[in-house]
Steps between C-alpha positions, in 0.01 A plus 500: 500500500741622240452374146788283378368536143518879499770670293557732802764379746375362832671775699322767295159335545570474871603865515183606322283293736664657805465845341130435436459405866671825600296715262170345614568658840528170683786664694570841648835681483730345758317165513709185493444288192481120502831319532696366204378150597141620508533646148662171382200311628244752373633502143665158472844639422853466637662726757737632232200603288339680795823673593553630148140631490544672839838645401341667196211634713756636745699665221180659371423641845193296587650307788784514746680181595672479837734204547372266767174693537315471171351718226291809574276709280639842414309795364318387183552818301249733346315419181449861402481671164713809562347688208185544714466703816659303780438518873753300702276502808193384307688219327657370820169521685327306217756227553396473863814659639570814702684773304744737666787733418825593667621847406878512463563848368325819396735763355469812291739467204585683179411332172801406296500522120365145442222526758401845375468368143297198610260710705484795260625746761803731525835377613551588870124520569429368849351154542414279792693174515306236691643158578288236666455127543162345418400203709230232503449330837831655611691341209689745279384467140594829339738794529359830369 
């Protein structure tokens, strides 16, 4: 139940409860979430409250709502400190998903002035330009 005495709005409390449920791995990416009515019953709130909570979760990329079909869990995102060494494959595997990549382009290009300065190389030095999509369970989550 949602606390009526809390200074936090009911929709926000509902959103946080749903988010907790998602983060506790009760659902996998692509799973259908309970219906709006189910959430109303679970948390003792109105349909408007549930819809506002779900709208925010959708805007933040946690869920996808399909009219007439329901709400589905999207990729949960990575909780990764980028100042440390980062392995996409290791992180995705730790989350219980299958990592993969789709290579889009591999070209040999000349460094322009800005790139040369950033990399500490000479302008017009040759570099490889690699473009790829990074996926988790066949869902695109990053463009490198």
